[in-house]
C-alpha positions in Angstrom: 20.1 33.8 -11.2 20.3 30.2 -10.6 21.3 27.9 -8.1 22.9 24.9 -8.3 20.6 22.6 -6.4 22.4 19.0 -7.1 25.4 18.9 -4.6 22.3 19.2 -2.6 19.1 16.6 -4.1 18.9 13.1 -3.9 17.3 10.8 -7.4 14.4 9.2 -5.7 15.1 5.5 -6.3 11.5 4.2 -8.8 9.8 1.9 -7.4 10.1 -0.4 -10.2 14.1 -0.2 -9.0 14.4 -2.6 -6.4 17.9 -1.8 -4.4 19.0 1.0 -1.5 20.2 4.4 -1.0 24.3 3.9 0.3 24.9 6.7 2.6 28.3 6.1 2.5 28.9 6.3 -0.7 26.1 9.5 -0.8 28.0 11.9 1.7 31.6 10.7 1.6 32.3 9.2 4.9 30.1 6.9 7.5 29.3 9.9 9.9 25.2 9.5 11.2 22.3 9.9 9.6 19.2 11.5 10.5 16.3 12.0 8.4 14.1 13.9 8.7 9.7 13.3 7.0 7.9 15.8 5.4 10.4 18.4 6.3 8.2 21.9 4.5 10.0 25.2 4.2 13.7 22.7 5.9 13.9 25.4 8.7 14.9 22.4 11.3 16.4 19.7 9.8 18.9 23.2 7.8 19.9 24.3 11.2 20.7 21.4 12.4 23.1 20.5 9.2 24.8 24.3 10.1 24.6 23.7 13.6 26.3 19.0 13.6 29.0 19.5 10.1 29.4 15.9 11.7 25.8 14.3 10.9 24.2 13.9 7.8 21.5 15.2 7.3 18.4 13.7 4.9 15.2 15.4 4.8 12.0 14.1 2.5 9.7 16.3 1.1 6.9 15.2 -1.3 5.4 19.1 -2.1 7.6 20.1 -5.3 7.6 24.0 -3.6 8.9 23.0 -0.7 11.4 20.7 -2.2 12.6 23.3 -4.5 13.1 26.2 -2.0 14.5 24.0 0.9 17.1 23.1 -2.1 18.3 26.5 -3.1 18.5 27.1 1.1 20.6 24.7 1.5 23.0 25.0 -1.7 23.6 27.9 -1.0 24.8 27.3 1.9 27.1 24.8 1.2 26.0 22.4 2.8 27.9 18.5 2.3 26.1 17.7 5.5 22.2 18.2 4.4 20.3 16.3 1.0 17.0 16.6 0.4 14.7 13.5 -1.8 11.0 14.7 -3.1 9.5 11.1 -2.5 6.5 9.7 -0.7 7.7 9.4 3.2 5.8 6.1 3.6 7.9 4.2 0.1 11.0 5.7 1.4 11.1 4.4 4.7 9.4 0.6 3.4 11.4 -0.1 0.1 15.0 2.5 0.2 16.4 2.2 3.2 18.4 -1.0 4.3 18.6 -2.9 8.3 19.5 -0.5 10.8 20.7 2.7 8.6 19.1 5.2 10.5 21.0 7.1 13.8 17.7 9.4 14.0 14.4 9.6 12.5 12.2 13.0 13.1 8.5 13.6 11.9 7.1 17.4 12.6 3.2 17.8 11.7 2.5 14.8 9.2 -0.7 15.6 7.7 -2.8 14.3 10.2 -5.8 13.7 7.8 -8.6 15.1 9.9 -11.7 13.6 8.7 -12.6 10.4 9.6 -13.0 9.3 5.9 -9.3 10.2 5.9 -7.0 8.6 8.5 -6.5 5.1 7.1 -4.5 8.2 4.5 -1.9 8.7 7.6 1.6 7.6 8.1 1.2 7.1 11.2 0.1 3.3 11.4 1.3 0.0 12.8 2.7 -1.0 9.5 4.9 2.5 9.2 6.8 1.2 12.8 7.6 -1.8 11.7 9.7 -1.1 8.9 11.3 2.6 11.3 12.1 0.0 13.3 14.0 -2.0 10.9 15.9 0.8 9.5 16.1 2.4 12.8 19.9 1.2 14.7 19.7 0.1 18.2 19.0 3.1 21.0 17.8 5.8 17.5 15.5 7.8 18.7 12.2 8.5 17.3 10.8 12.5 17.5 7.2 12.8 17.1 5.5 16.2 17.0 1.1 17.2 16.1 -1.3 19.5 17.2 -3.5 17.3 16.5 -5.0 15.6 19.6 -6.9 12.5 18.1 -3.6 12.0 16.2 -1.3 12.5 18.6 -3.3 9.7 20.3 -2.6 7.2 17.2 0.8 8.2 17.3 1.5 7.2 21.4 -0.9 3.7 21.0 1.0 2.7 17.4 4.5 3.1 18.8 4.0 1.6 22.6 2.1 -1.3 21.4 5.6 -1.8 18.1 7.5 -4.7 20.3 10.6 -2.6 19.3 10.1 0.4 20.8 9.8 1.6 24.0 8.3 5.4 25.6 11.0 8.0 26.7 8.9 10.6 27.3 5.2 12.5 26.5 5.2 16.6 26.5 1.5 18.1 26.5 0.8 21.3 25.8 3.0 23.8 28.3 4.7 20.8 28.6 6.5 20.6 25.5 10.0 22.1 24.8 9.2 25.1 21.8 11.0 23.9 18.7 11.6 25.6 15.4 10.5 23.9 12.7 8.2 26.1 10.7 4.7 24.2 11.6 4.9 24.3 15.0 5.9 28.5 15.2 2.8 29.2 12.9 0.9 26.9 15.1 1.9 28.0 18.2 1.6 31.9 17.3 -2.6 30.2 16.6 -2.4 29.3 20.3 -2.5 25.5 19.4 -1.7 23.0 21.9 1.6 20.6 21.1 1.9 17.1 21.3 5.5 15.4 21.3 6.6 11.6 22.1 10.0 10.4 21.7 10.6 6.6 21.2 14.0 4.3 21.3 14.4 1.7 19.0 14.7 -1.4 21.4 18.6 -3.4 20.6 17.2 -6.6 18.4 18.4 -9.4 20.0 21.6 -11.5 20.2 21.7 -14.2 18.3 24.4 -17.1 19.6 
């Protein structure tokens, strides 16, 4: 039996259109908005949506097989506070989010693009930090995780160098709290080392 996924899906904003998502209108309330980029099979975000009904969650996933899978799972659960979008993560943050509209940003195990010639394709770069800072509310957390040491070094360096972020914590290996994403469960079973970081968006300067 086909599952109607329309209640939990967002239509991507075409590159040719200059507009941004109105989350209050999309969800019908002004609850906090948390965004996860690259949600995979959606385990983390669906669990969060079920546990915290007074928070709205938006997930971005490019892989069509995962997008459909997560949409069906969320629709079957009737999650009114959950939306999924099939789009490029960098495009979403740069072009479709308004100023200070996000209460938390989650980026767990993004593609590390490990080969030297691929590094430039990584999501976490200085330009991305700038647009993430614009979209996050003052004091909003940015949470990162990876099993790739070189990417971990890059992640931490990028956000530590950005003037709009302050590092709150870093946890490596046994110090890293256990998470529930499908990728983390898999990587821990394989004995890989977790690298986790938390930053917060520094309050914007008050114009007098």
